[in-house]
C-alpha positions, 0 to 999 in steps of 0.5 A, spaced: 614 721 508 613 714 505 621 713 507 619 713 514 613 709 513 617 703 511 621 703 517 615 703 521 615 696 525 607 695 523 608 696 516 615 692 516 611 686 519 605 687 515 609 687 508 613 680 511 607 677 513 604 678 506 610 676 502 610 670 506 603 669 504 604 670 497 610 665 497 606 659 500 600 661 496 603 661 489 607 655 490 605 650 496 598 651 498 592 648 494 588 652 490 582 652 494 586 655 500 590 660 496 583 662 493 581 664 500 586 668 501 585 672 495 578 673 497 580 675 504 586 680 501 581 683 497 575 684 502 581 686 507 581 692 503 574 694 504 575 692 511 581 697 512 577 702 509 572 701 514 577 701 520 579 708 517 572 711 518 571 707 524 577 711 528 572 717 527 566 714 531 563 713 524 560 706 522 557 705 515 552 699 514 552 701 507 559 700 505 557 695 500 555 701 496 562 702 494 564 695 494 559 693 489 560 700 485 567 698 484 565 691 481 560 693 477 564 699 474 569 694 472 564 689 469 561 695 465 568 698 462 569 691 459 562 690 456 562 697 453 570 699 452 573 692 452 577 693 458 581 687 461 587 690 463 588 689 471 591 695 472 585 699 468 580 695 472 583 697 479 584 704 477 577 704 474 574 701 481 577 706 485 576 712 481 569 710 480 568 709 488 571 715 490 567 719 485 561 717 488 563 717 495 566 724 494 559 726 492 555 723 497 560 725 502 557 732 502 551 729 505 553 724 510 559 728 513 553 732 516 551 726 520 553 722 526 552 715 530 546 712 528 544 716 523 550 716 519 550 708 519 542 708 517 543 713 511 549 709 508 545 703 508 539 707 505 544 709 499 546 702 498 539 699 498 537 704 492 543 702 488 541 695 490 534 696 487 537 699 481 542 693 479 536 688 481 531 691 476 536 693 471 536 688 465 542 691 461 546 689 467 543 682 468 538 684 473 539 679 479 543 674 475 549 679 474 554 679 469 560 675 467 567 678 467 573 675 462 580 673 465 584 679 467 590 681 462 597 684 463 599 688 457 595 683 453 597 677 456 592 673 460 593 673 468 593 666 471 591 665 478 598 665 481 599 672 477 592 675 480 594 672 487 601 676 487 598 682 484 592 682 489 598 681 494 602 687 492 596 692 492 595 690 499 602 692 501 601 698 497 594 700 501 598 698 507 603 703 506 598 709 504 594 707 510 599 708 515 602 714 512 595 717 512 594 715 519 600 718 521 599 724 518 596 731 521 590 729 517 590 722 520 591 725 527 586 730 526 580 725 524 582 721 531 582 728 535 575 728 532 573 722 535 575 724 542 572 732 542 569 734 535 567 741 538 574 742 541 577 741 534 572 746 531 574 751 536 582 750 534 580 752 527 579 746 523 573 744 519 571 737 522 566 736 516 572 737 511 576 732 515 570 727 515 569 728 508 576 726 506 576 720 510 570 718 507 573 718 500 579 714 502 574 709 505 570 709 499 576 708 494 579 702 498 572 699 498 571 700 491 578 697 489 576 691 493 570 690 489 574 691 483 579 685 485 574 681 487 570 682 481 576 680 477 577 674 482 570 671 481 569 673 474 562 674 476 558 680 479 551 680 481 547 685 486 546 679 491 553 678 492 556 685 491 551 690 494 546 687 498 545 689 505 548 683 508 554 684 504 555 691 508 554 687 514 559 682 513 564 688 512 562 690 519 563 683 522 570 683 520 572 690 522 569 688 529 572 681 529 579 684 526 579 690 531 582 697 530 589 696 533 593 695 527 593 696 519 594 688 518 588 686 523 583 687 517 587 682 513 588 678 518 580 678 520 578 678 513 582 671 511 580 668 517 572 670 515 573 667 509 576 660 512 570 660 517 565 661 512 568 656 508 568 650 513 562 652 516 558 652 509 561 645 508 560 642 515 553 645 516 550 648 510 544 649 513 546 652 519 553 656 517 550 663 518 549 660 526 556 659 526 558 666 523 553 669 528 556 664 534 563 666 532 562 674 533 558 673 539 564 669 542 569 675 540 565 680 543 564 677 550 571 674 550 575 679 546 572 686 545 578 689 542 578 684 536 582 678 534 588 683 534 587 684 542 589 677 542 596 678 539 597 684 543 595 680 549 600 674 547 605 679 546 605 682 552 605 675 556 611 673 552 615 679 554 613 678 561 615 671 561 622 673 558 623 678 563 
């Protein structure tokens, strides 16, 4: 199956773009710029999870729950067990978020539309309240994280940047394989007609539950990588409702047309936020809000729809 996925044009394009980015980020771009790419790729994993969930008409307003849970799992394992290996950190973040998503999925899979969205937000705010009050977790100040290692050797910025890039490539391959599988097609069919899928003998709740766990794992991995990149976790930057809002914002901005779109959108969002905060520190949220409004009005399909339109015009001109 994965051999066929590697021949998929969108996967090949995605891998090519990531490799070019890794080369530029490692040897050409200044540090602040490669850091933005690194943060964008990490956040893009969570956006990819939201995109997968969104294809079943389910919008989560509380995905920072898993993003932050993965980040804090990394911090706690370092504090109590001294875990610094980057592979173990990623595995712990994914597993912790996946287990939480599996448990909450039994509740959330029964709800749709605004009820699903608000219930997911409620769960994330419960976690935020617990983290903000827990003094042994640093309360609102959070916890610091030591640099990641690889078989005992401390990873530098470039090595971590390349590791995140490779994780993104693996996530893209996995996501495309899932979306092209029978289960992926089934959850897309749920978007069109849930009752008809039930009549065909499939369990809609079970299919949604699986998709929800996959989405939670991706968000947890994103949180773990972001924690390793920043060297710090705290409730406000990892679990607060505004973090969930940013993830939804990037999903809308990216569009659902391609598995590479979440990462392009996440990177663009990081640069917009960086420049907006530098040029207008008192009004950077207004700039981000204006960007979202412009996309909704002029490109409802997200940034990826612009690439599709440009590609269509190019082919038309060549004819």
